[in-house]
VOGU-3710 file (C-alpha; in Angstrom, 3 decimals, decimal comma):
1> mllivgqigk> 87,598/97,015/93,879  88,495/95,140/90,724  88,877/91,357/90,966  90,743/89,220/88,452  88,487/86,451/87,123  90,607/85,289/84,193  93,701/85,769/82,082  93,905/85,643/78,318  96,181/82,943/76,945  97,303/82,117/73,447
11> phgirgevsv> 95,179/82,558/70,332  93,063/79,626/69,196  92,575/79,428/65,448  92,660/82,345/63,011  89,412/84,169/63,775  90,399/85,961/66,993  89,478/83,344/69,570  91,733/83,097/72,616  92,138/80,642/75,452  91,180/81,986/78,867
21> vvrtdepeer> 92,616/80,706/82,126  89,721/80,991/84,575  90,527/82,412/88,019  87,080/82,269/89,626  85,023/79,594/91,356  81,957/80,534/89,316  82,990/80,566/85,642  79,441/79,823/84,476  78,289/83,094/86,092  81,243/85,291/85,098
31> fvpgsvfvte> 81,811/84,103/81,528  78,523/84,475/79,695  78,044/86,238/76,361  77,606/89,947/76,970  79,853/90,020/80,061  82,078/93,093/80,151  85,570/92,809/81,604  87,944/95,588/82,600  91,394/94,776/81,208  94,756/95,081/82,893
41> vprdrrvstg> 98,058/94,565/81,130  100,538/92,857/83,485  103,412/95,110/84,515  106,002/92,650/83,249  104,542/92,606/79,718  105,277/95,128/77,003  102,552/95,812/74,471  104,265/95,633/71,114  103,382/97,306/67,869  103,246/93,836/66,302
51> paaaagvrfe> 101,566/92,948/63,030  98,130/93,758/64,492  98,821/97,483/64,527  98,779/99,644/61,451  102,150/100,890/60,263  103,545/103,342/62,795  100,544/103,008/65,153  101,015/101,359/68,523  98,435/98,669/69,372  96,470/99,605/72,480
61> vpkqltleai> 94,733/96,968/74,579  91,097/98,095/74,973  90,152/99,240/78,483  87,171/96,859/78,348  86,404/93,666/76,466  82,896/92,324/75,893  82,528/88,567/75,632  80,767/87,596/72,421  80,958/83,808/72,744  82,649/81,133/74,859
71> rwhqgrgial> 83,009/77,377/74,730  84,820/75,106/77,127  87,676/72,787/76,192  89,860/70,819/78,663  89,133/73,105/81,612  89,789/76,340/79,728  87,490/78,722/78,018  87,887/79,441/74,319  86,567/82,989/74,082  85,692/85,398/71,318
81> feniydrnva> 85,540/89,068/72,274  83,692/91,761/70,337  85,846/93,496/67,697  88,683/90,958/68,067  88,340/88,899/64,892  91,947/88,379/63,831  94,640/86,047/65,194  97,264/88,823/65,168  95,091/91,105/67,302  94,274/88,173/69,584
91> eelrgvflqv> 98,011/87,539/70,021  98,425/91,098/71,311  95,965/90,301/74,132  98,035/87,403/75,469  98,585/87,749/79,220  95,934/90,448/79,744  93,953/90,069/82,973  90,132/90,122/82,849  88,565/91,859/85,856  85,119/92,570/87,266
101> dsseltppdd> 84,020/95,113/89,862  83,495/93,461/93,258  80,353/95,543/93,843  78,696/93,637/90,983  79,199/90,250/92,660  76,431/88,601/94,625  77,502/87,497/98,112  77,894/83,732/98,607  74,876/81,819/99,953  76,988/79,739/102,335
111> pdefhdhqlv> 77,679/81,657/105,596  81,137/80,015/105,801  82,150/81,144/102,299  83,716/84,511/101,559  85,138/86,404/98,616  88,792/87,317/99,181  88,064/91,039/98,866  85,597/90,816/101,775  88,397/89,713/104,106  91,148/92,149/103,099
121> glrvesadgt> 91,595/94,771/105,814  89,715/92,879/108,532  91,227/93,014/112,028  92,744/89,697/113,183  92,420/89,118/116,916  92,417/86,357/119,519  89,289/85,430/121,459  90,600/87,504/124,398  90,688/90,622/122,200  94,453/90,736/121,519
131> vhgsvlrieh> 94,862/92,356/118,092  97,522/90,670/115,940  97,142/92,851/112,843  94,982/92,894/109,726  94,420/90,767/106,642  96,739/91,852/103,830  95,489/89,251/101,333  94,448/85,610/100,974  96,848/83,131/99,370  95,392/79,989/97,808
141> apssdlivlk> 97,834/77,174/98,526  97,293/73,535/97,472  96,722/72,228/101,017  94,669/75,133/102,409  94,069/78,824/101,998  96,362/81,123/103,951  95,662/84,477/105,561  98,566/86,834/104,923  98,623/88,822/108,140  100,046/92,326/108,268
151> kaaggtalip> 101,311/92,133/111,848  100,625/95,057/114,170  104,300/94,987/115,207  105,454/95,067/111,574  106,153/92,394/109,008  103,871/89,640/107,765  102,898/86,139/108,838  100,900/83,294/107,302  97,908/81,826/109,119  96,291/78,639/107,780
161> fvtaivpavd> 92,635/79,435/107,030  91,223/76,322/108,702  88,453/76,078/111,305  90,800/74,841/114,042  92,848/78,059/113,809  90,199/80,465/112,477  86,996/79,623/114,397  85,079/82,813/113,527  84,875/85,325/110,695  82,724/88,396/111,326
171> vaggkivvdl> 82,741/90,430/108,117  80,050/92,811/109,403  81,990/93,332/112,641  85,249/93,831/110,746  87,206/91,051/112,429  88,531/87,530/112,204  88,937/85,618/115,458  91,916/83,255/115,603  93,158/80,601/118,026  96,844/80,577/117,156
181> peglldl> 99,208/77,736/118,033  102,170/78,840/120,134  104,870/80,497/118,006  102,924/80,621/114,711  103,440/84,355/114,297  107,174/83,963/114,981  107,788/81,889/111,845
//
């Protein structure tokens, strides 16, 4: 499974550097020179022929980008990727997602910490064994993370991912145990 760890922003300077919005908790591990990222062009973005492409040739975003150098400035990375040495080419990369394969990630050391992809698909049930559905995805809200539940009866619901409501996560057992307040799944 591919996980998004960053998104390319606007060009920085004239030599092909770009800003990178980091979307990982471990940027110092993911963004090191030599790191290879699988690219994904957002669906809502058209890749133009722009000045970076030769006359009559459509510019194609490479399927992979290799990080040549990175420096940090005001919470964002300023990255230089191999073979991207021109501002016009860098402009064509704006908005492209940078992804890594989840199988290449080391599991967290903390037993109460999980990668989102580890939770997707897990069964959500009460302590008495009542199955409520499965984890569709994890949303990261400002106040707390939320489990997006694909309800067994159809539809979705949001469950705050806090210890009072989610007392146990058993990744190996394929389930998340919840203690839901009355009516939470009816919202």
